[in-house]
Residue, then its C-alpha position, 0 to 999 in steps of 0.5 A: x520475487x512476487x508471490x501470487x495468491x488467490x487474491x492477486x489481480x491476475x486471479x480476480x480480473x475475470x470476475x472483476x471485469x478489468x483489463x489485467x494487461x493494462x493494469x499490470x503493464x510496467x511503464x517505460x524507464x523514462x516514466x519511472x524516472x520522471x515519477x521519482x523526480x516528481x515525488x522527490x520534489x514533493x518531499x517524498x523519499x523514493x527507494x527504487x528496487x527491482x523485486x518484491x524480495x528487494x522491497x521487503x529487504x529495504x523495508x526491514x532496513x528502514x524500520x529500527x528494532x523495537x519500533x511500533x509498527x502497524x500495516x494497512x491491509x494490502x495485497x502488495x504487502x502480501x505479494x512481497x512476502x511481508x505478511x508471511x515474514x511478520x507472522x513468523x514473529x521475529x521482526x524485532x518490532x512492536x506489532x500493533x496489528x498482532x495486538x489488534x488481532x489478538x483482542x477478542x473484545x470488539x470495543x477494545x479491538x476497535x479502539x486499538x485499531x483507531x489508535x494504530x494510525x498514530x504508529x511510529x511506522x505505518x506500512x501500506x500499499x497504494x492504488x495509484x501514483x501519477x507521473x506528476x507526483x501524487x499518490x492516491x489510496x482509498x479504502x472502505x473504513x479509513x483504517x489504512x488511509x487514516x495514517x497517511x496525512x499526518x497521524x503516523x510518525x513515518x509512512x512507508x508505501x510499497x508501490x509497484x511501478x504498474x500503478x504509475x499513470x500520467x496524471x492525478x485524474x488518471x490516478x483517480x480513474x484507476x482507483x474507481x475503474x480498476x483497483x476498486x473492482x478488484x478489491x470488491x471481487x476480493x471482499x466478496x470472496x474473502x468476507x462474503x460481502x461487497x466492498x465500497x470506496x469510503x475514504x480516499x487520500x491524495x498525498x501531494x506533498x510532505x513537508x516533514x523531511x524523511x516522514x514519507x518513503x516510497x519503495x518503488x518496485x519494478x514489478x506488477x504488484x497489488x491493485 
């Protein structure tokens, strides 16, 4: 089940000036199947699920007890209930995010954040995924995408099928003309300042078997 919040796309679309119908439309099953095949051929494990609840359950099965875990900022993770579950304090994991938010010294907190991209398990959303098997994500500082290329031991990406587009160029277009506009609107409401696209990663192939897992959810999630 998707948990809609004040920062969900549907509640920011008017302010962001985006086509929410286009951005949240789910693709045909044939396109989903094609995307899964392409990702698999690119060395990425795919776990297809139907709902946010199933995505959270799959995520909890992947990460073993006692693992060192960090997550990037993600509307998708909020909407599947991940952040609410972690806040309960009963994950059985070593949460680096909890340690970072508990640190009051700016210098120490920034150092913890920098090191967190090397977590055993890094959990994130993404901004777009092409039917040709490329996954794209951008953020302002790089704290989310820094883990993607190599740093994290395992990368788990939770992605709604609404983010599937035909090509890599379409994926980049989705980032600039849809996801960023929504994120910018969110940042203004949450922090009182605009956002920016500072760092981008294109995950096109993974050579380490089992390192990257995509939990592909048949719901319209995130940006």
